[in-house]
C-alpha positions in Angstrom: -63.3 175.3 132.4 -62.7 178.8 130.2 -61.0 181.3 133.3 -58.7 178.7 132.7 -58.0 177.6 129.2 -55.3 180.2 128.2 -53.2 178.1 131.4 -53.8 175.2 129.3 -50.1 173.7 127.6 -50.8 172.7 124.6 -51.9 169.8 123.1 -54.3 169.4 127.0 -57.2 167.8 126.3 -60.5 169.3 127.9 -63.4 166.6 128.5 -66.7 169.4 130.2 -70.4 167.9 131.6 -72.6 169.7 132.1 -73.3 171.3 135.9 -75.1 167.9 138.8 -72.6 165.6 136.7 -69.6 165.5 139.2 -69.4 161.9 139.7 -69.5 161.5 136.0 -66.5 163.0 135.9 -65.6 162.1 138.8 -64.7 159.1 137.2 -64.1 160.4 134.4 -61.1 162.4 136.0 -60.4 159.1 137.7 -60.5 156.4 134.2 -58.4 158.6 132.2 -55.9 158.9 135.9 -56.0 155.0 134.8 -54.6 154.5 131.6 -51.7 157.3 133.1 -52.4 160.7 132.1 -52.1 163.4 134.0 -55.9 164.7 135.2 -55.8 168.3 136.0 -59.8 168.2 137.6 -61.2 171.8 137.7 -63.6 173.3 139.6 -64.4 176.9 141.0 -63.7 177.7 144.0 -61.8 175.6 146.6 -62.3 171.6 145.9 -62.5 170.4 148.8 -66.4 173.1 149.6 -69.7 172.2 147.6 -66.5 170.9 144.3 -65.2 167.4 143.4 -62.5 166.8 145.7 -65.1 164.8 147.6 -66.0 162.9 144.9 -63.2 162.3 143.3 -60.9 161.2 146.4 -64.1 158.3 147.0 -63.6 156.3 143.6 -59.6 157.5 143.1 -57.4 154.1 144.9 -54.1 153.7 146.0 -52.8 153.6 142.7 -53.6 157.6 141.8 -51.3 159.8 143.2 -53.8 162.8 144.4 -53.1 166.6 145.6 -55.9 168.4 146.8 -54.7 172.3 145.2 -56.5 174.7 147.9 -58.4 177.4 146.3 -60.2 180.3 147.7 -63.7 179.0 148.4 -66.6 181.6 147.8 -67.6 182.1 151.7 -63.8 183.6 151.7 -64.4 185.7 148.5 -67.3 187.4 149.9 -67.0 187.8 152.8 -63.5 190.0 152.6 -66.2 192.2 150.1 -68.8 192.5 153.0 -66.1 193.2 155.3 -66.2 190.3 157.6 -68.8 188.8 158.6 -66.7 185.2 159.5 -65.6 186.6 162.7 -67.0 184.4 164.9 -67.7 180.5 164.7 -69.9 180.3 161.9 -71.3 177.4 159.5 -71.5 176.9 155.7 -75.4 175.1 154.4 -75.8 174.1 150.6 -79.7 174.7 150.1 -79.1 172.9 147.0 -81.9 168.9 147.4 -80.2 167.7 144.1 -77.7 165.4 146.6 -78.9 166.1 149.7 -82.7 165.8 150.6 -84.2 169.4 152.0 -85.5 167.8 155.2 -82.1 167.3 155.9 -81.2 170.9 154.5 -84.0 172.4 157.3 -83.1 170.4 159.8 -79.4 171.7 159.6 -81.0 175.5 159.6 -82.8 175.0 162.5 -79.5 173.9 164.0 -77.5 176.8 162.6 -79.7 179.8 163.9 -80.4 177.7 167.3 -77.1 178.3 168.1 -76.7 181.8 167.1 -74.1 181.4 163.7 -73.4 182.8 161.5 -74.0 180.9 158.2 -73.3 181.2 154.6 -75.7 179.3 152.0 -74.1 178.0 149.7 -76.4 177.1 145.7 -79.0 179.6 147.2 -81.4 180.5 144.6 -82.2 179.4 140.8 -85.3 178.6 138.6 -85.5 176.0 139.3 -84.9 176.7 143.0 -87.0 180.0 143.9 -88.6 179.0 147.6 -85.4 177.2 150.1 -84.0 180.7 150.8 -87.2 182.7 151.8 -87.4 179.5 153.7 -84.5 179.6 154.7 -84.1 183.3 156.1 -87.5 182.2 158.2 -86.3 179.9 160.4 -83.8 182.3 160.8 -85.3 185.2 161.3 -87.0 183.2 164.0 -83.5 183.1 166.3 -82.6 186.5 165.3 -83.9 190.3 165.4 -84.6 191.7 162.3 -81.4 193.9 162.1 -79.7 191.1 161.9 -77.2 191.9 158.3 -77.6 189.4 155.4 -75.3 189.7 152.8 -75.1 188.9 148.6 -71.7 188.8 146.8 -72.7 187.1 143.5 -69.6 186.3 140.9 -67.0 187.4 143.8 -63.6 188.5 142.3 -65.2 187.9 139.1 -66.0 190.0 136.4 -70.0 191.1 136.9 -69.0 191.3 140.9 -72.1 192.4 143.0 -72.2 193.4 146.4 -75.4 193.7 148.2 -75.6 194.5 152.6 -79.3 194.7 153.9 -81.0 193.0 157.0 -83.0 190.2 157.5 -86.0 192.7 158.0 -85.7 194.0 154.4 -83.6 191.7 152.9 -84.4 191.0 148.7 -84.7 187.2 146.9 -84.4 188.6 144.1 -80.8 189.6 143.9 -79.9 186.6 144.5 -79.6 184.3 142.2 -76.9 181.1 141.2 -74.0 182.6 141.5 -74.0 184.6 144.3 -73.2 183.1 148.5 -75.7 184.1 151.3 -74.3 185.4 154.3 -76.5 185.7 157.1 -75.3 187.7 160.5 -75.6 185.7 164.2 -76.8 187.7 166.9 -74.0 189.5 167.7 -73.1 191.1 164.1 -73.2 194.3 162.6 -72.8 196.9 160.1 -69.6 199.2 160.9 -69.1 202.3 158.6 -70.9 200.1 156.1 -69.0 197.0 157.1 -70.8 193.5 157.6 -69.2 192.8 160.9 -69.0 189.8 163.6 -67.7 190.5 166.9 -65.0 187.5 168.4 -66.4 187.6 171.1 -63.6 188.2 173.1 -61.9 190.5 174.8 -58.5 191.5 174.9 -56.7 191.3 178.1 -54.3 194.3 179.3 
């Protein structure tokens, strides 16, 4: 909210809720819209990726005109800073078990590991969730070499931005926080001139 407050027209009313109150926020926005107000439901990144579009559309009926405005999701912002890690097939997984139980998350991590996909981990680590990322990395390490590139970007495209590039063998989870995104390469990913690159997987025809 603070990042866009200066863009609001005079008289705009802000209704703010705490992290983890996404459903409450969506219901509040819909209720305001049903009363005839023009409502902007804010979130960082892209509204469709682990964000507010889904909970809002689950409760908005056909009496409300909804426009989903595309943004830049964290995996794309981080990828551009790291190089080109998403150059071939890839997946996104949230490691937060607030909305999805860990057993379900682990099944998805194992599927990505066995499928040899590049993976972007959203919500990788916080003060109350510090064991999920090491567990996920250990699962990936069972299926790809220790030299596999791992990148972590914190505060992508914002003040305080930090970019770290390492490998599965040497990666330090202490560099990861709530505002970080972790990208782990496939077995084909590499580092070229200090840049994290995943080859597109085919050759140009002559």
